[in-house]
N, C-alpha and C positions, 0 to 999 in steps of 0.2 A: 703272822702266825699261823693265817688261815690255811695255810699249805699240809702244816700239823696238827690242825683240828678238823672234827666231823660237826655238822650238825645234829644235834641230840634230838630225841625222842622230846617231847613234851609231855606233863602231866597229862593233859587233858586226852592226848592219842591215846598213851598207856589205859586211861580209864574207859573211853570209845572202846576200845580193843575187847575189855576184859569184860566191859557190861552188854555191849550191842553187836556184838560179832556176830558174825553168820554162825558160831560153830560154838559148844562149850570150849573152857580153857583148855581141858587136858585135851580135846582133840584137837584145838588150835596150834596146842605144843606139840602133838607128834606128827601132825601135819608138816610144821614146821620145821624138825626135826628130821623128816624122810627125806625132804624135800631139800634141805642144806646136805643131807649124805649123798644126793643123786647129786646133786652140783660137784662138790667135791669130786665124787669117782667120774663123772664126766671132762673134769679141767684136767686129770688124770690119765685120762685115753685121749684127749686133744693135745696133750704133751703143752699145755698152758702153764706159762708161768703160777707158782703159789699166788704171787702178787695178785694175778689177774683171776684168778680162780675163788682166792679172796675179796676181794671188791663184788665180784660176780653174788658171792653171799650176802653180805650187806648191801644191797643194792636189793635183792629179792626179799630181805628182810624188810628194807623201809617199803617199799611196794606193798607188802601185806602189812604191814602198818598201817599204812595211809589210807588203805581200801579192804580192812577186815572185813567188811561187809561184804565184800565182793569175793573172799576167797574162795567159793561152791561154783563160782560162774567160769571158770578153767580149769582144766585137768591142769594137776599139779607137777609133772611132767613138763607140761608146755611152759609154764610158768618158769621154770629152771633153764629151760632150753633157749627162751628168749634174755633172761639174763645174762646168760654166757655168749648168745649173739651179737649183746648190745655191748656189754663190757669188754671182750677181745677185739672188736673195730677201732676200740679207743686205743687200745695197749701197742707192744711192738708183734705180735703174732696173732694176726686177726682169722679169724676162721670163718670158712666159707658156711652155708647152710645145709651143702648138700653133707659136707663134715659132720657135723653138728645131729643131722637127721640121724645119717649112720650110728653114729656113737649114743645115740638116745633107743633108736629102734634096736641096739644092741642089748644094753642095759635094762630095758623091758620087757627083754624076750624071757623062754624060758632056757634059753642057753647062756645067759650070766649067771657068776656066780655071786655077785654080788650081795645079795641080799639072802643067800644059803647060808644058814648056820651049821654047826655042826651036829652031826646026829641026822640031818634031813636028806633026802634024797638028792644026788648029783645033779648037776645039769647035765640036759640030755645030747647037748654037743650036736644041733640038728640046725645047721645055715639057714632053712625054710623057716626058722620062726623067728630070725631077723633080717628078715628080705624085706625091702620095701620098695613096693610097684612106685611107678611116677605117677597116679593118680594117689598114692599114701605121699607122696613125698610134696608134691605139689598141697595136697591138702594140709602137710603138716608146714610146709613154709609158709603158708595164708596163717595159719593161725598162728607162728610165730612173730611174723609182720604186724598184726595186727595188737599182740600181747606189748609188741616192743612201742610202739605208740600208745598204747596204753599207761606202760611204765614210767616215759618218757612224761605224758602230760600227767601225772601222780604227782612224779619225783619234780616237778615245775623245771624238767630240763637239766636238775644238780644232779649229774652223777658223781662229782668229788668224793671220794673216798681214803681217808688218809688213814692207814694202815700204823699199826705198833710194833712191827717187827725191826725196822729199819733204827726205831729210837730204842727198842730192847738193847738191841746190840751196843748201840752208843753207849747205854748206860751201863751196861756187864764193864765197859772199857774202863767208865770210868771210878767203878769198886775195885777198890784194894781189897776187901775180904774176900772177891771171888776171885782174885787171881793167885791166890794158893791152890784154889780148884782146879782138877782138870779143864780148860776152857772148852772142850768141845763138845765133854759129857753136860756141863749146865748150859754152855748155848742149846744144845741141841733137847733138852728139856725146857727149854723156857720159851720154843718156837712152836713144842707138841702143845704145850698149855694153851699159848696163843690162837691155834689153829683148829684145837680143840672148842674155845671157846666160841667159835662162831658156828657152833652148833649146839649153843645151850639156847634153850626155849626161853630165857632170862632177858634176851636180847643184849647180851652187855657192850657190844658194839655200837648198838645206838642210846645207850643209858649212859654210858660212861667214854670218856675221852682216849685218845690212842696213849699218851703218858701212863694213865691211870694202870691200864691195863698190860703195860711192858713192865710198871714196876710190883705187880700183881703177879706176874707171871713170873718175873726173878725171886718177889718173894718166896712163892710155892717151890720152884726149881731150888731154891737155895738149900728147905729143908729137906727136902727128897736126897738131896747129893752129900746134906750134913754138913754143908757150908756155917762158919764160925760167922757170924751176923755180929756187927757190933751194939753194944746197948744202947747206944742213942737212936732216935727215929731218924733215923738216914732217911727214910721215904719222904718225908717233908721237903728235902732237897728238889727234889722233882714235884713239888707241888699236888703232891696227895698225901690225904688226911687217914689217919688211922682207921677211920670208921670205914670208909671206903674203902679201906685197904682189904680191909677184915670181911666185907662182904663180898669183894670181888675173888678171894683165896676162899672163901666156903665156897661158891659157885664155880667156882674153876675144880673143885676138886669133889665139887658135889653130881658132876652131869654123869660119870660112870654109874654111880645109883640109880640114878633118875633112869637112863637107859635099860639097865636089868629089870627096873619096875616096871616099865613101861611095856615091856615085852613078856613079861609073864602077864600083865591086867589085858592087854590087847594081843592075843594069838596072832591074828591076820596080818601084824607088824613083822612077823619072818618069814614072811612070803611073799616076798616080791612087792613092789612097792606099793605104798599108800597110794590110793586111788579115790575118784569121787566116788564111785561105785560103795567100795569098802564102807567108806566114811558115811553114805546113805544109809547103808544097812546097817552099821552101828547106832546112827541116829532112830532108824525104825523101830529097834531093838528097845530103844529108851522111849518109844513115845515122843520125839521131839521133831521137830519141821526144823530143816535147812534154812529156811526163809523164802528157798528159790524153787521148791518142789519139782515133784518129777517132771511134770509138766513142761520146764524149763530145759531139763537133760533131754527130752525125748525130742523135741524143736532142734537144739544145737546137731541131734547124732544124724535127724533127718537132713539138715542144713550139708553137713560135712558128707550124708551120703550121698547129696545132689552134685557138692563141687567133685566128687569121686566120679560120681559119673560122667559131668561132664568133660572133667579132665580126660575120662577115658575116650569118649567120644572123638574129640578133638585130636589126642592122641592116632585114633584110628582114619580121621580122615587125611593125617600129614603121610 
């Protein structure tokens, strides 16, 4: 059974994240959501299977849960890239650091329309905005390799992720009440809910097993398409209790409203990727320290500049 189950977050881990994290809970949720979206977009541009991208999102969530106090020690986009780099190497389509650096350079540039909303200025379509020099590439590669090692250490080298998507398709085939509905429509709806749950700030993939997520997605999709479900508690056949099912259904349905509310509250969430600098600015406006201080950021900037100068010197010598 280990191949279809996941190691779940403990109550102690969730308590420490909410009580002693480096950021307030609302900012942690915003950072988590934005970085998961970035990971999903990178997986699409890298032409990775959705299963690989989903695993990268789960690994990312596990890492930040295990190291909630270290959220502000690295740029959020670098953590996303490190998870993609790590998980893709274990899948059928590994991607090189060069490919990943190019994709993230584009997504984080003004040339990208990923974070642009309707009514905002269109992308500039300037190729120079997403160009990476050799020095910048080597600096990016070094950061990704360092984060990859840190992620593996934090997770005790356990990168196994069991996804609910295959289980959901199997369950759909077993449920007779779904046979009278357009299979393509309900299957597509189920997968949409499962993919959306990856972005949930409630960390659904870390608190519930794949069978629970699959059943909740089927139940919600069946309501959306108007499928007539049996009056018996059919979800118990798949080892899911009513309380768990109710919580997951509400969580999956509430994400869209939560995102809309966050974009209204944090205007900068709609203008490019969430960065450490933007979060630090928000913390200063609230009069809160991030626990790392501005000095740590300056030291890292100096280190990255020194690495870039060194790479430029080596390139000139060669």
